[in-house]
KOLDREN-212983 format. One record per residue (C-alpha): residue in one letter; residue number from 1; x, y, z. Coordinates in Angstrom, 2 decimals. Layout:
<site drendren="a" votor="NUM" east="X" north="Y" up="Z"/>
...
//
This chain:
<site drendren="i" votor="1" east="-52.04" north="-102.04" up="-23.12"/>
<site drendren="e" votor="2" east="-49.88" north="-104.19" up="-20.86"/>
<site drendren="g" votor="3" east="-50.31" north="-103.14" up="-17.35"/>
<site drendren="f" votor="4" east="-53.43" north="-101.35" up="-17.38"/>
<site drendren="i" votor="5" east="-56.41" north="-102.57" up="-15.85"/>
<site drendren="g" votor="6" east="-59.81" north="-101.33" up="-15.22"/>
<site drendren="q" votor="7" east="-62.76" north="-100.44" up="-17.74"/>
<site drendren="s" votor="8" east="-64.12" north="-97.08" up="-16.35"/>
<site drendren="s" votor="9" east="-64.27" north="-93.99" up="-18.42"/>
<site drendren="t" votor="10" east="-61.81" north="-92.49" up="-17.27"/>
<site drendren="m" votor="11" east="-59.11" north="-95.55" up="-17.52"/>
<site drendren="r" votor="12" east="-60.55" north="-95.29" up="-21.40"/>
<site drendren="e" votor="13" east="-59.64" north="-92.11" up="-21.66"/>
<site drendren="i" votor="14" east="-56.35" north="-92.53" up="-20.51"/>
<site drendren="l" votor="15" east="-56.06" north="-95.20" up="-22.80"/>
<site drendren="r" votor="16" east="-57.14" north="-93.73" up="-25.41"/>
<site drendren="e" votor="17" east="-54.51" north="-90.58" up="-25.36"/>
<site drendren="i" votor="18" east="-51.62" north="-93.18" up="-24.79"/>
<site drendren="g" votor="19" east="-52.70" north="-94.66" up="-28.24"/>
<site drendren="l" votor="20" east="-52.49" north="-90.89" up="-29.81"/>
<site drendren="l" votor="21" east="-49.03" north="-89.84" up="-27.77"/>
<site drendren="q" votor="22" east="-47.12" north="-93.23" up="-29.31"/>
<site drendren="n" votor="23" east="-47.64" north="-92.12" up="-32.74"/>
<site drendren="a" votor="24" east="-46.95" north="-88.40" up="-32.06"/>
<site drendren="g" votor="25" east="-43.37" north="-88.43" up="-32.65"/>
<site drendren="s" votor="26" east="-41.10" north="-86.45" up="-30.12"/>
<site drendren="t" votor="27" east="-43.95" north="-84.26" up="-28.83"/>
<site drendren="s" votor="28" east="-43.47" north="-83.48" up="-24.72"/>
<site drendren="v" votor="29" east="-46.04" north="-85.07" up="-22.31"/>
<site drendren="l" votor="30" east="-46.46" north="-83.57" up="-18.93"/>
<site drendren="i" votor="31" east="-48.06" north="-86.47" up="-16.29"/>
<site drendren="m" votor="32" east="-49.70" north="-85.07" up="-13.98"/>
<site drendren="g" votor="33" east="-51.32" north="-86.78" up="-10.82"/>
<site drendren="e" votor="34" east="-51.07" north="-87.99" up="-7.24"/>
<site drendren="s" votor="35" east="-48.32" north="-90.43" up="-5.87"/>
<site drendren="g" votor="36" east="-48.66" north="-93.89" up="-6.55"/>
<site drendren="t" votor="37" east="-51.30" north="-93.32" up="-9.50"/>
<site drendren="g" votor="38" east="-48.90" north="-95.11" up="-12.40"/>
<site drendren="k" votor="39" east="-47.46" north="-91.83" up="-14.26"/>
<site drendren="e" votor="40" east="-44.01" north="-93.69" up="-14.80"/>
<site drendren="l" votor="41" east="-46.55" north="-96.41" up="-16.06"/>
<site drendren="i" votor="42" east="-47.92" north="-94.46" up="-18.51"/>
<site drendren="a" votor="43" east="-45.04" north="-92.95" up="-19.31"/>
<site drendren="r" votor="44" east="-43.46" north="-96.35" up="-20.18"/>
<site drendren="a" votor="45" east="-46.73" north="-97.20" up="-22.08"/>
<site drendren="i" votor="46" east="-46.36" north="-93.78" up="-24.98"/>
<site drendren="h" votor="47" east="-42.65" north="-95.19" up="-25.44"/>
<site drendren="a" votor="48" east="-43.20" north="-98.77" up="-25.60"/>
<site drendren="g" votor="49" east="-45.66" north="-98.26" up="-28.44"/>
<site drendren="s" votor="50" east="-43.80" north="-95.37" up="-30.14"/>
<site drendren="d" votor="51" east="-41.11" north="-95.70" up="-32.74"/>
<site drendren="r" votor="52" east="-38.49" north="-95.31" up="-30.19"/>
<site drendren="a" votor="53" east="-39.58" north="-98.14" up="-28.64"/>
<site drendren="d" votor="54" east="-36.06" north="-100.14" up="-29.48"/>
<site drendren="r" votor="55" east="-34.48" north="-97.33" up="-27.94"/>
<site drendren="p" votor="56" east="-33.43" north="-96.44" up="-24.46"/>
<site drendren="f" votor="57" east="-36.05" north="-95.60" up="-22.06"/>
<site drendren="i" votor="58" east="-33.80" north="-93.70" up="-19.07"/>
<site drendren="t" votor="59" east="-35.63" north="-92.23" up="-15.65"/>
<site drendren="v" votor="60" east="-34.52" north="-89.60" up="-13.83"/>
<site drendren="n" votor="61" east="-36.22" north="-89.03" up="-10.11"/>
<site drendren="c" votor="62" east="-35.87" north="-85.06" up="-10.66"/>
<site drendren="a" votor="63" east="-35.99" north="-84.51" up="-6.58"/>
<site drendren="a" votor="64" east="-33.15" north="-86.79" up="-5.84"/>
<site drendren="i" votor="65" east="-30.77" north="-85.66" up="-7.69"/>
<site drendren="p" votor="66" east="-28.61" north="-82.38" up="-5.97"/>
<site drendren="s" votor="67" east="-28.71" north="-79.07" up="-7.67"/>
<site drendren="e" votor="68" east="-24.61" north="-78.62" up="-7.24"/>
<site drendren="l" votor="69" east="-24.74" north="-82.04" up="-9.25"/>
<site drendren="a" votor="70" east="-27.98" north="-81.66" up="-11.60"/>
<site drendren="e" votor="71" east="-25.90" north="-79.97" up="-14.43"/>
<site drendren="s" votor="72" east="-23.33" north="-82.49" up="-14.70"/>
<site drendren="q" votor="73" east="-25.96" north="-85.66" up="-14.07"/>
<site drendren="l" votor="74" east="-28.06" north="-84.50" up="-16.76"/>
<site drendren="f" votor="75" east="-25.66" north="-83.45" up="-19.46"/>
<site drendren="g" votor="76" east="-22.34" north="-85.10" up="-18.44"/>
<site drendren="h" votor="77" east="-18.86" north="-83.86" up="-18.01"/>
<site drendren="l" votor="78" east="-15.62" north="-84.19" up="-19.24"/>
<site drendren="t" votor="79" east="-12.36" north="-85.19" up="-17.17"/>
<site drendren="g" votor="80" east="-11.16" north="-82.37" up="-15.14"/>
<site drendren="a" votor="81" east="-14.22" north="-80.37" up="-15.74"/>
<site drendren="f" votor="82" east="-14.54" north="-80.09" up="-12.19"/>
<site drendren="t" votor="83" east="-12.54" north="-80.99" up="-9.03"/>
<site drendren="g" votor="84" east="-12.99" north="-84.39" up="-8.59"/>
<site drendren="a" votor="85" east="-14.04" north="-85.38" up="-12.04"/>
<site drendren="q" votor="86" east="-11.60" north="-87.84" up="-12.65"/>
<site drendren="h" votor="87" east="-13.15" north="-89.10" up="-16.18"/>
<site drendren="d" votor="88" east="-15.67" north="-88.49" up="-18.11"/>
<site drendren="q" votor="89" east="-19.18" north="-89.18" up="-17.42"/>
<site drendren="t" votor="90" east="-22.17" north="-89.29" up="-20.39"/>
<site drendren="g" votor="91" east="-25.08" north="-87.73" up="-18.70"/>
<site drendren="f" votor="92" east="-28.77" north="-88.52" up="-18.91"/>
<site drendren="f" votor="93" east="-29.73" north="-86.84" up="-22.31"/>
<site drendren="e" votor="94" east="-27.14" north="-88.84" up="-23.84"/>
<site drendren="m" votor="95" east="-27.86" north="-91.89" up="-22.37"/>
<site drendren="a" votor="96" east="-31.29" north="-91.68" up="-23.92"/>
<site drendren="d" votor="97" east="-29.91" north="-90.66" up="-27.34"/>
<site drendren="g" votor="98" east="-32.63" north="-91.61" up="-29.80"/>
<site drendren="g" votor="99" east="-35.23" north="-92.52" up="-27.11"/>
<site drendren="t" votor="100" east="-36.89" north="-91.15" up="-24.45"/>
<site drendren="l" votor="101" east="-36.43" north="-89.20" up="-21.03"/>
<site drendren="f" votor="102" east="-38.41" north="-89.44" up="-18.47"/>
<site drendren="l" votor="103" east="-38.57" north="-86.33" up="-15.65"/>
<site drendren="d" votor="104" east="-40.13" north="-87.60" up="-12.70"/>
<site drendren="e" votor="105" east="-41.20" north="-84.94" up="-10.00"/>
<site drendren="v" votor="106" east="-40.33" north="-82.79" up="-12.57"/>
<site drendren="g" votor="107" east="-41.96" north="-79.83" up="-10.19"/>
<site drendren="t" votor="108" east="-38.43" north="-80.29" up="-8.45"/>
<site drendren="m" votor="109" east="-35.70" north="-78.97" up="-11.14"/>
<site drendren="p" votor="110" east="-33.46" north="-77.09" up="-9.42"/>
<site drendren="a" votor="111" east="-34.01" north="-73.58" up="-11.35"/>
<site drendren="v" votor="112" east="-30.22" north="-72.65" up="-12.08"/>
<site drendren="i" votor="113" east="-30.92" north="-76.02" up="-14.41"/>
<site drendren="q" votor="114" east="-34.44" north="-74.76" up="-16.16"/>
<site drendren="p" votor="115" east="-32.22" north="-72.33" up="-18.94"/>
<site drendren="k" votor="116" east="-30.33" north="-75.26" up="-19.74"/>
<site drendren="l" votor="117" east="-33.46" north="-77.73" up="-19.98"/>
<site drendren="l" votor="118" east="-35.50" north="-75.13" up="-21.82"/>
<site drendren="r" votor="119" east="-32.39" north="-75.13" up="-24.42"/>
<site drendren="v" votor="120" east="-32.14" north="-78.86" up="-25.06"/>
<site drendren="l" votor="121" east="-36.20" north="-79.07" up="-25.79"/>
<site drendren="e" votor="122" east="-35.60" north="-75.74" up="-28.32"/>
<site drendren="d" votor="123" east="-32.36" north="-76.84" up="-30.02"/>
<site drendren="g" votor="124" east="-31.68" north="-80.51" up="-29.05"/>
<site drendren="l" votor="125" east="-28.53" north="-79.65" up="-28.42"/>
<site drendren="i" votor="126" east="-26.16" north="-80.14" up="-24.93"/>
<site drendren="r" votor="127" east="-22.80" north="-79.19" up="-23.97"/>
<site drendren="p" votor="128" east="-21.33" north="-81.26" up="-21.41"/>
<site drendren="l" votor="129" east="-19.25" north="-79.82" up="-18.60"/>
<site drendren="g" votor="130" east="-15.86" north="-78.80" up="-19.56"/>
<site drendren="a" votor="131" east="-16.75" north="-79.55" up="-23.50"/>
<site drendren="k" votor="132" east="-16.03" north="-76.76" up="-26.02"/>
<site drendren="a" votor="133" east="-18.77" north="-77.93" up="-28.50"/>
<site drendren="d" votor="134" east="-22.42" north="-78.64" up="-28.25"/>
<site drendren="r" votor="135" east="-23.25" north="-81.94" up="-29.27"/>
<site drendren="r" votor="136" east="-26.59" north="-83.03" up="-31.11"/>
<site drendren="i" votor="137" east="-29.13" north="-85.78" up="-29.62"/>
<site drendren="d" votor="138" east="-32.58" north="-86.86" up="-30.25"/>
<site drendren="v" votor="139" east="-34.55" north="-87.20" up="-27.26"/>
<site drendren="r" votor="140" east="-38.11" north="-87.35" up="-26.55"/>
<site drendren="i" votor="141" east="-39.42" north="-85.82" up="-23.16"/>
<site drendren="l" votor="142" east="-41.87" north="-87.02" up="-20.87"/>
<site drendren="s" votor="143" east="-42.00" north="-85.80" up="-17.25"/>
<site drendren="a" votor="144" east="-44.46" north="-85.64" up="-14.25"/>
<site drendren="t" votor="145" east="-45.20" north="-84.14" up="-11.33"/>
<site drendren="n" votor="146" east="-47.70" north="-84.47" up="-8.37"/>
<site drendren="e" votor="147" east="-47.88" north="-80.83" up="-7.79"/>
<site drendren="t" votor="148" east="-49.19" north="-78.23" up="-9.75"/>
<site drendren="a" votor="149" east="-45.12" north="-77.44" up="-11.57"/>
<site drendren="d" votor="150" east="-45.39" north="-73.90" up="-10.49"/>
<site drendren="a" votor="151" east="-41.56" north="-73.88" up="-9.39"/>
<site drendren="l" votor="152" east="-41.04" north="-74.29" up="-12.96"/>
<site drendren="r" votor="153" east="-41.12" north="-71.36" up="-15.59"/>
<site drendren="e" votor="154" east="-43.63" north="-70.55" up="-17.70"/>
<site drendren="d" votor="155" east="-41.81" north="-70.70" up="-21.18"/>
<site drendren="l" votor="156" east="-40.45" north="-74.54" up="-19.82"/>
<site drendren="y" votor="157" east="-43.80" north="-75.58" up="-18.42"/>
<site drendren="y" votor="158" east="-45.53" north="-75.34" up="-22.06"/>
<site drendren="r" votor="159" east="-42.66" north="-76.70" up="-23.76"/>
<site drendren="l" votor="160" east="-42.72" north="-80.01" up="-21.41"/>
<site drendren="a" votor="161" east="-46.52" north="-79.47" up="-21.54"/>
<site drendren="r" votor="162" east="-47.35" north="-79.97" up="-25.23"/>
<site drendren="f" votor="163" east="-49.50" north="-82.36" up="-24.05"/>
<site drendren="t" votor="164" east="-51.17" north="-83.24" up="-20.37"/>
<site drendren="v" votor="165" east="-51.94" north="-86.39" up="-19.35"/>
<site drendren="s" votor="166" east="-54.25" north="-86.68" up="-15.87"/>
<site drendren="a" votor="167" east="-53.24" north="-89.88" up="-13.82"/>
<site drendren="p" votor="168" east="-56.41" north="-90.11" up="-11.75"/>
<site drendren="p" votor="169" east="-56.24" north="-91.48" up="-8.27"/>
<site drendren="l" votor="170" east="-58.54" north="-94.80" up="-7.94"/>
<site drendren="r" votor="171" east="-60.88" north="-93.07" up="-5.85"/>
<site drendren="d" votor="172" east="-61.91" north="-91.10" up="-8.54"/>
<site drendren="r" votor="173" east="-62.17" north="-94.47" up="-10.61"/>
<site drendren="k" votor="174" east="-64.34" north="-96.39" up="-8.19"/>
<site drendren="d" votor="175" east="-65.95" north="-99.12" up="-11.08"/>
<site drendren="d" votor="176" east="-62.17" north="-100.35" up="-11.56"/>
<site drendren="i" votor="177" east="-61.69" north="-101.59" up="-8.15"/>
<site drendren="p" votor="178" east="-63.54" north="-105.06" up="-8.70"/>
<site drendren="l" votor="179" east="-61.35" north="-105.81" up="-11.95"/>
<site drendren="l" votor="180" east="-58.04" north="-104.65" up="-9.63"/>
<site drendren="a" votor="181" east="-58.92" north="-106.78" up="-6.51"/>
<site drendren="l" votor="182" east="-59.34" north="-109.56" up="-8.80"/>
<site drendren="h" votor="183" east="-55.90" north="-109.10" up="-10.60"/>
<site drendren="f" votor="184" east="-54.22" north="-109.05" up="-7.50"/>
<site drendren="m" votor="185" east="-56.07" north="-112.19" up="-6.31"/>
<site drendren="k" votor="186" east="-55.09" north="-113.98" up="-8.89"/>
<site drendren="m" votor="187" east="-51.35" north="-112.77" up="-8.58"/>
<site drendren="f" votor="188" east="-51.13" north="-113.07" up="-4.67"/>
<site drendren="a" votor="189" east="-52.33" north="-116.92" up="-5.41"/>
<site drendren="v" votor="190" east="-49.86" north="-117.32" up="-8.10"/>
<site drendren="e" votor="191" east="-47.00" north="-116.41" up="-5.84"/>
<site drendren="m" votor="192" east="-48.14" north="-118.58" up="-3.16"/>
<site drendren="g" votor="193" east="-49.03" north="-121.77" up="-5.10"/>
<site drendren="v" votor="194" east="-52.38" north="-122.16" up="-4.39"/>
<site drendren="s" votor="195" east="-55.89" north="-121.47" up="-6.24"/>
<site drendren="p" votor="196" east="-57.86" north="-118.55" up="-6.15"/>
<site drendren="p" votor="197" east="-60.88" north="-118.41" up="-4.13"/>
<site drendren="g" votor="198" east="-63.56" north="-119.43" up="-6.17"/>
<site drendren="y" votor="199" east="-61.63" north="-121.61" up="-9.03"/>
//
């Protein structure tokens, strides 16, 4: 799978799980691991090998969304829905319709939004701010957290974590370090226009 380097048993297990999830239709996946362990890379690989690969892959950093704007950014709004809403805005869910929405740092999702996110997962319906009717969408949700996700409602957590993938830090897969070192050595040599040492 493109972007993955390593032959450790841990890496082989991750690749096996990605292969399973690529064929798992709309199954929601929660990817857990420390910062820098490749959680988004795993999500992109799941999407790229799925039947949604030719549809959008939209990434949302939940920690970067102000709580007062979260509903508008996720579900969209119509002109005049609130003060300052001077035009219609398409939300992230509608942007990802037919494809995949990746919710990074989902453990920071504002509590006020969590019931509405749960409804989307259960019913496949969104309602932009100011709209009088729901809109049906078809979106696969992949999410990630570097925490325990204790801040999530229990029912929402179980909807998001139909399948859980662990992204281990490099210190837990030391067998992959020589391969990674070789990869980066070659990459930097190409960037610098020189031959890699030993070649």
